[in-house]
N, C-alpha and C positions, 0 to 999 in steps of 0.2 A: 529672588531678584532684589536688586537694590535700585531704588527709584528716588529722584529728587524733584520736588514740586516747587516751582518758582511762580508765585501768584500773590500780587499785593492786596487782593480782596481777601482779608483774613479769615472771614467766615467760610468762603468758598475754599479757599486753600486748606483750612482745618478739616472741612467736610470731606474733601478729596483724600487727604492724608489718612483719616480715620477709616474711610471706605477701602482704600487700597491696603491698609494694614490688616483689615478684616479678611481681605483676600490672600493674606499670607506673605505679603511684600515687606521688605525693610525700606521705610520710607523717611526721608529728611525733607525739610522745608525751608524755604527762603522767601521773605516777604518784600524783598526789593531786588533790583537787578545786580547791585554791587555784590551783595551777600551771594546771591545766587551764582554769579560768575565765579566768584571765589571758591565756592563748594564744588561747582561742576568741573573745576580745573584741578582741584586738589584731592578729590576722592573719585574712585572708579565707579561710575553708575552705569546700569544697563540701559536706563531711560531716563531722560529729563522731560517733565511736563512743563512747558514753558509759556507763560503769558506774553504776548507781544508788547503790551502797553505796561511798562514798569517804571516806578521812580528809580533814579539813578541810571545804571546801564540798561538800555532798552532790550527787550527780548530779540529784536533784530540784531543788534550788536553782539549779544551773547551767542546767538546762533551762527552768525558769520565768523565770529572768533574762534568757536569750537571746530568749525568746519576748516577754517584756514590752518589751525594747529593740529589737525589731524586727529582729534579726540574721537574714539570709536563709539562714544556714547551716541544713542539713537535719541532724536528730539521730536516730540510731538507739540506743536504749537497750538495755543489757545487764543482766541480772538473774539471780540464783540460783533466783527463783520464776517460774514460767511460768503462774500462775493467772490466770483471766480478770479477776479483780479488779485484780490487779498491772498487767495489760496496759492496762485501761481507765484506771486512775490514771495510768500513765505517759503515755499518749496525751492525757489531759486536761491534763497539765502542758505539753504543746505538743510532745511527741516526734512525729516523722513515722513512725517504725517501732519495733519492739519485738522482742527476740530473747532467749529464755531459755537460760541455761548448762545443760548443755553444748550446743554447737551445732556444726554441720557447717561447716567453714571455707568451702566451696564456696557455701553458703547466704548466708553473711555477705558474701562478694565480690559475689554477685548483688544482694543488697539494697543495699550500698553503691553499686554501679554505678546501680541503679534511682534511689536518692535522688539521686546526682550529676546524673542527667539532669533532675532536677527543680530542682536548685539554681540553674541558669542557664537562659536561654531555650532551649527545646527545640531539639536539634540533629537533623538527619536521622540515621537508623540508619547510613548510609554517607556519608562526606564526599568530595566530589570537586571537582577543578579540572582542566579540560581532560582529559588522558589518565591523570592521577593519581588513584587511588582508594583511600581508607583506610577500612577496617572496624574500628571500635572493639571490637565484640563478639568478632570473630574474631582481633583483632590482626594484621591483614594490611595490607600496602601493595603495590599494584600499579601499574606505570608502563608504559603501552602494552601491558598484559596480562602484563607481566613482573613476577614476584614480587621484591620489594625487601627484603632482609634488614636490619633496623635494630635497634640497641640500644634498651633501654627509654627512655633519655633522647632519643635521636633521634626515636623514635616519639611520645613526649610533646611535644616540640617541634613536630613536624609536625601532630599532632592540634590542638594549641593554635592554630596559624596558620591551619589550615583551618576550625577552629570560629570563628575571629574573623570570618570571612566578608569579608575584604578590608580590615578595620580593622588599623591599624599596631599591632604589638605590640613593646614595648620589651624590652631585654635584662633589665631589672629585673623586668618582668612574667613574662617566661619563667622566670627563677630562681624566682620565687615560685609559679608554677604547676607547674613540672616537677621542681624539685629539692626541698629542704626547708629548715628553719631553720638548718642547719649550712652551707649554701652560702655562700661567701665572695663578697660583691658586687663586690669589686675583683679577682677573678680573670678570666682569659680563657676560663672554661669555656663560656659560651654561644658565643663566637665559634668555638671550637675545634670544638664540637659541630655548629654551623652549617656549618662548612667540610666536615666528613665527611658530613653529611647531604646537602649539595648534590652532593658528589662521587658518592654512592651513587644519588642520584635521576637523576643523568646530564643530557644535553642534549635539548632546550633548557632552559635555567635556568628554574625555576618559583617560586624564592623570591627576592623582590625586597628589596634593601636601601634603607631610606629614611634617607638621611644625617642623623645627628643625632636620630633618632627610633626606628628600630627595624627591624622586618621585616614583610613582608605577602606574602600569596598571593592574587592577584585571583581571585575564585571564578568570574569570567566568562571566564577564560582560555580561549582556543582555540588549540589546538596546531597549528602549520602542517600543513596536509594534511587536517585534520579536516573532514569534510563535503564534500570536494571530490573530484571524479572525476580520473583521471589526465590527462584533456585539459583540465582547469582549469575546466570547467563545473560548476555547482552541482548536486547531486544532487536529485531530485525524488521525492516519495512517489507 
């Protein structure tokens, strides 16, 4: 999931960014409204965490502009005031959610994840292909019932490929969805991460390389031996 945090309180902004990255999200940050608006309109984010009171372009202006321009990014607004009037006003501007400061970080994470699921076509709560099962909420991956220990980036790559439901995902798209704005598009980061991911997932190989295009996982994949009895006959209910 790609997230933008727009918050002028640098300590708070940096703390939120660090926390969301620990949750496996690719996070960019802007410390004023002008930079935030520029990033929000040039990069495809799943969720924007947006402070209302910003130097430069205000959070209200940013939210209204994103709504008017039909940007599909979901917006959660942060404010020092939690009154009903402020909440109604923020939602009327086009915000999808509203959170008053101070807030519990666990609640912010839950709300960001909920909005992220609404930013793109709904994905099932558990992603699966053959004997590979990924649970985004629990942050777990199982292969043939065996737990697979992945880094945040490896998990993000695998989640992106499974969510694509068989569509080829390019290296550039993986950089955009899993890393952040500081990722160098000319590095071998994706290739190296893919190598370690494939090694950890083991055999039979489940990630297919489409030469010149990218990578894919066939959601209809059937692992050898699945659904068959030892004598080779098909099991019946």
